C-alpha positions as CSV (number, residue, x, y, z in Angstrom):
1,M,0.0,0.0,0.0
2,N,1.5,3.3,-1.2
3,H,-1.5,5.6,-0.6
4,L,-5.0,5.4,0.7
5,L,-7.1,7.1,-2.0
6,K,-10.1,4.8,-2.3
7,M,-11.3,1.5,-0.9
8,S,-10.8,-0.3,-4.2
9,D,-7.1,0.4,-4.1
10,L,-6.9,-2.1,-1.2
11,T,-6.7,-5.9,-1.3
12,Q,-8.7,-7.9,1.2
13,Q,-5.4,-8.7,3.0
14,E,-4.4,-5.0,3.2
15,L,-7.9,-4.1,4.5
16,Y,-7.7,-6.7,7.3
17,H,-4.1,-5.7,8.1
18,I,-5.2,-2.1,8.7
19,L,-8.0,-3.3,11.0
20,D,-5.6,-5.6,12.9
21,V,-3.1,-2.8,13.4
22,A,-5.9,-0.5,14.5
23,V,-6.9,-3.0,17.2
24,Q,-3.3,-3.2,18.4
25,L,-2.9,0.6,18.5
26,K,-6.2,1.1,20.2
27,A,-5.3,-1.4,22.9
28,A,-1.9,0.2,23.4
29,Q,-3.5,3.6,23.8
30,K,-6.0,2.4,26.3
31,A,-3.2,0.7,28.2
32,G,-1.2,3.9,28.5
33,G,0.0,5.2,25.2
34,T,1.0,4.5,21.6
35,P,4.6,3.8,20.7
36,P,6.2,6.9,18.9
37,L,6.1,5.2,15.5
38,L,6.1,8.6,13.7
39,A,8.9,10.2,15.7
40,G,10.6,12.7,13.4
41,K,7.8,12.4,10.8
42,S,5.6,15.3,9.6
43,V,2.1,15.0,8.1
44,A,0.4,17.8,6.1
45,L,-3.3,18.0,7.0
46,M,-4.9,19.9,4.0
47,F,-8.6,20.8,4.4
48,S,-10.5,22.3,1.6
49,K,-13.8,21.5,3.3
50,A,-15.1,21.9,6.9
51,S,-14.4,19.0,9.2
52,T,-14.8,17.9,12.8
53,R,-13.9,14.2,13.1
54,T,-11.4,14.0,10.3
55,R,-9.4,17.0,11.3
56,T,-9.3,16.3,15.0
57,S,-8.8,12.6,14.8
58,F,-5.8,13.0,12.4
59,E,-4.3,15.8,14.6
60,V,-4.6,13.7,17.8
61,G,-3.5,10.5,16.0
62,V,-0.3,12.0,14.6
63,Y,0.5,13.5,18.0
64,Q,-0.1,10.2,19.8
65,L,2.2,8.5,17.3
66,G,4.9,11.1,18.1
67,G,4.8,13.0,14.8
68,L,4.0,16.6,13.8
69,G,0.6,17.2,12.2
70,N,0.3,20.5,10.5
71,Y,-3.2,21.7,9.7
72,M,-3.7,24.1,6.8
73,N,-6.9,25.5,5.3
74,A,-6.3,24.7,1.6
75,A,-9.2,26.9,0.5
76,T,-7.7,30.1,2.0
77,E,-4.2,29.7,3.2
78,L,-2.3,28.1,0.4
79,Q,-1.1,29.6,-2.9
80,A,-3.3,27.0,-4.7
81,S,-6.2,29.2,-3.7
82,R,-4.7,32.0,-5.7
83,G,-4.0,29.9,-8.8
84,E,-0.8,27.9,-8.2
85,P,-1.1,24.6,-10.1
86,L,-1.9,21.7,-7.9
87,R,1.0,19.7,-9.2
88,D,3.4,22.5,-8.0
89,T,1.8,22.5,-4.5
90,A,2.1,18.8,-4.4
91,R,5.8,18.8,-5.3
92,V,6.5,21.4,-2.7
93,L,4.6,19.6,0.1
94,G,6.3,16.4,-0.8
95,R,9.7,18.0,-0.1
96,Y,8.7,19.1,3.4
97,Y,6.3,16.4,4.6
98,D,6.4,12.6,4.9
99,C,2.7,12.3,4.2
100,V,-0.3,14.4,3.0
101,V,-3.9,14.0,4.1
102,W,-6.3,16.0,2.0
103,R,-10.1,16.6,2.4
104,T,-11.3,18.0,-0.8
105,Y,-14.0,17.8,-3.5
106,R,-12.8,16.1,-6.7
107,Q,-11.3,12.6,-6.6
108,R,-9.2,13.4,-9.7
109,D,-7.5,16.3,-7.8
110,L,-6.5,13.9,-5.0
111,E,-5.2,11.5,-7.6
112,E,-3.1,14.3,-9.1
113,L,-1.7,15.2,-5.7
114,A,-0.7,11.6,-5.1
115,E,1.0,11.5,-8.6
116,Y,3.2,14.5,-8.0
117,A,3.8,14.6,-4.2
118,G,6.3,11.7,-4.1
119,V,5.0,10.8,-0.6
120,P,2.0,8.8,0.7
121,V,-1.3,10.6,0.3
122,I,-4.5,9.8,2.4
123,N,-8.0,10.6,1.3
124,G,-9.6,12.6,4.1
125,L,-12.9,12.7,2.1
126,T,-13.7,13.5,-1.5
127,D,-17.1,13.6,-3.3
128,Y,-16.3,10.1,-4.6
129,A,-14.9,8.3,-1.6
130,H,-14.5,8.3,2.2
131,P,-12.2,5.3,3.0
132,C,-11.1,6.4,6.5
133,Q,-14.7,6.5,7.6
134,V,-15.5,3.1,6.2
135,L,-12.4,1.5,7.8
136,A,-13.8,2.8,11.1
137,D,-17.2,1.4,10.3
138,L,-15.7,-2.0,9.6
139,M,-13.6,-1.9,12.7
140,T,-16.7,-1.1,14.8
141,I,-18.7,-3.9,13.3
142,R,-15.9,-6.4,13.9
143,E,-15.5,-5.3,17.5
144,R,-19.2,-5.8,18.2
145,R,-19.9,-8.8,16.0
146,G,-16.6,-10.6,16.3
147,S,-16.4,-11.1,12.5
148,L,-17.2,-9.3,9.3
149,Q,-17.6,-12.4,7.1
150,G,-21.2,-13.1,6.2
151,Q,-22.7,-10.2,8.0
152,K,-25.5,-8.4,6.1
153,L,-24.7,-4.7,5.7
154,C,-27.4,-2.4,4.4
155,F,-26.8,1.2,3.5
156,V,-29.9,3.5,3.2
157,G,-29.5,6.9,1.6
158,D,-27.7,8.8,-1.1
159,G,-25.5,6.8,-3.4
160,N,-22.6,9.2,-2.6
161,N,-19.1,8.9,-1.3
162,M,-20.2,6.9,1.8
163,A,-22.2,4.4,-0.3
164,N,-19.4,4.0,-2.8
165,S,-16.8,3.2,-0.1
166,L,-19.1,1.0,2.0
167,I,-20.1,-1.1,-1.0
168,V,-16.4,-1.7,-1.9
169,G,-15.2,-2.1,1.7
170,G,-18.0,-4.4,2.8
171,L,-17.6,-6.7,-0.2
172,L,-13.8,-6.8,0.2
173,A,-14.4,-7.7,3.9
174,G,-16.6,-10.7,2.9
175,M,-19.9,-9.1,3.9
176,Q,-23.3,-9.3,2.1
177,V,-24.0,-5.7,1.0
178,T,-27.2,-4.0,0.1
179,C,-27.5,-0.4,-1.1
180,V,-30.9,1.3,-0.9
181,C,-31.3,4.6,-2.6
182,P,-33.7,6.5,-4.8
183,P,-33.3,5.8,-8.5
184,A,-31.8,9.2,-9.2
185,Y,-29.1,8.8,-6.5
186,R,-27.3,5.6,-7.5
187,P,-23.7,4.9,-6.5
188,A,-20.9,5.6,-9.0
189,A,-20.9,3.4,-12.1
190,D,-17.5,2.0,-11.5
191,V,-18.5,1.0,-8.0
192,L,-21.5,-0.9,-9.3
193,M,-19.2,-2.6,-11.9
194,F,-16.9,-3.6,-9.0
195,A,-19.9,-5.0,-7.0
196,H,-21.2,-6.9,-10.0
197,K,-18.2,-9.3,-9.6
198,Y,-19.6,-10.4,-6.3
199,G,-22.9,-11.7,-7.8
200,A,-25.6,-12.3,-5.2
201,G,-23.3,-10.8,-2.5
202,F,-24.5,-7.4,-3.6
203,Q,-28.0,-5.9,-4.2
204,L,-29.0,-2.4,-5.3
205,L,-32.6,-1.7,-4.2
206,H,-35.0,1.2,-4.0
207,D,-37.3,-0.1,-1.3
208,P,-35.9,0.6,2.2
209,K,-38.1,-2.1,3.8
210,E,-36.8,-4.7,1.5
211,G,-33.3,-3.6,1.9
212,V,-33.2,-3.7,5.7
213,R,-34.9,-7.0,6.0
214,D,-32.8,-9.3,8.2
215,A,-29.9,-6.8,8.2
216,D,-27.2,-7.1,10.8
217,V,-25.9,-3.6,10.3
218,V,-27.8,-0.6,8.9
219,V,-25.9,2.5,7.9
220,T,-27.0,5.9,6.8
221,A,-25.5,9.3,6.2
222,V,-26.6,12.9,5.5
223,W,-28.5,13.2,2.3
224,N,-29.6,16.8,2.6
225,N,-26.5,19.0,2.2
226,G,-28.5,22.3,2.5
227,E,-27.0,23.6,-0.8
228,G,-30.2,24.7,-2.5
229,E,-31.6,21.2,-3.0
230,T,-33.4,20.8,0.3
231,E,-37.0,20.8,-0.9
232,R,-36.3,18.4,-3.8
233,R,-34.3,16.1,-1.6
234,M,-36.9,16.0,1.1
235,R,-39.3,14.8,-1.5
236,D,-36.9,12.3,-3.2
237,F,-35.9,10.7,0.1
238,L,-39.4,10.4,1.6
239,G,-39.5,7.0,3.3
240,Y,-35.7,6.6,3.5
241,Q,-35.4,7.8,7.1
242,L,-34.1,5.3,9.6
243,T,-37.1,5.0,12.0
244,G,-38.1,2.4,14.6
245,S,-40.8,1.2,12.2
246,L,-38.4,0.7,9.3
247,L,-35.8,-1.1,11.4
248,A,-38.3,-3.5,12.8
249,G,-37.6,-5.6,9.7
250,A,-33.9,-5.8,10.6
251,K,-32.5,-8.5,12.9
252,P,-33.5,-8.0,16.5
253,D,-29.9,-7.3,17.6
254,H,-29.0,-5.1,14.6
255,M,-26.5,-2.3,14.7
256,V,-27.0,1.3,13.3
257,L,-24.1,3.4,12.2
258,H,-23.9,7.0,11.1
259,C,-20.7,8.8,9.9
260,L,-21.9,12.1,11.5
261,P,-22.8,14.9,11.5
262,A,-26.4,13.6,11.8
263,H,-29.5,15.6,10.7
264,R,-31.9,14.1,13.1
265,G,-35.4,14.0,11.7
266,E,-34.1,13.7,8.2
267,E,-32.0,10.6,7.4
268,I,-32.4,9.2,11.0
269,S,-35.0,9.8,13.7
270,N,-33.9,11.2,17.0
271,A,-35.1,8.0,18.8
272,V,-33.1,5.7,16.6
273,F,-30.0,7.8,16.9
274,E,-30.2,7.8,20.7
275,D,-31.0,4.1,20.8
276,H,-27.8,3.4,18.9
277,A,-25.6,6.2,20.2
278,S,-23.2,3.8,21.8
279,E,-22.2,2.1,18.5
280,I,-22.3,5.5,16.6
281,F,-19.8,7.1,18.9
282,D,-17.6,4.0,19.1
283,E,-17.6,4.4,15.3
284,A,-16.5,8.0,15.7
285,E,-13.8,7.1,18.1
286,N,-12.5,4.4,15.8
287,R,-11.7,7.0,13.2
288,L,-8.7,7.8,15.4
289,H,-7.5,4.2,15.6
290,V,-7.8,3.2,12.0
291,Q,-6.2,6.4,10.8
292,K,-3.3,5.8,13.2
293,A,-3.0,2.4,11.7
294,V,-2.9,3.7,8.1
295,L,-0.2,6.3,9.1
296,A,1.8,3.6,10.9
297,I,1.6,1.2,7.9
298,L,2.5,3.9,5.4
299,L,5.2,5.7,7.4
300,A,6.6,3.1,9.8
301,G,6.3,-0.1,7.8
302,L,4.0,-1.9,10.2
């Protein structure tokens, strides 16, 4: 593994290695502290979009590993915001830093950064993929279920970056994956082509009740981004809210995950959110541990 740009870059062996290292680092931190695996290393934390969990978990994670994490607002603080070509920014950062984390919009920009930086690049979120979040989701499921193999994972919502990454990550991990979304909000075409290889292990549905039936894990994410599409999206996603009534069709001991922030009363009811807050905030915490694992693998050869 040279970078973490999207889930489909990983093999099943690499995915499980990240999860195994994350478990080890989490246990070490709970026992008193993480070994300084990044001593003398520096990580550029570039953010073109607002962030709570991604920014803070990477900052804390790099610190716990003994390295320097340097946050920069890429939208306002770098010369790229004034027209410097991305490839030039990448080549400069690669001379200063050992790794670059970037939270941005276009996946192709992230890919260009990785091409020219000359150091490992980690996707902190793009419009196409959110691999760090999905690794945390898989870690949380395995912690609570003991295994990922054969678990039925159902995503309900917009076929966006979370759906794209959950489909690939879940299938790579050996899960049965169902994606439920309105017809106009399908996942990316290349993700559906990837999923096609898994045959009956993947389903793309439009009926939430059918999708959550007998699910072990139900996942959702924000589908109303508040960018001028609220009224249309409220219509298009009618019936896609995770409610107690909808989840009655899932297994009695089902888990619910949400990448946060949650718009309670839209993609998830307040009651469901609070009923499953324990696993949702375990999921949020595990962002720290999986990202430390990715950094340790890329920069310390674990």
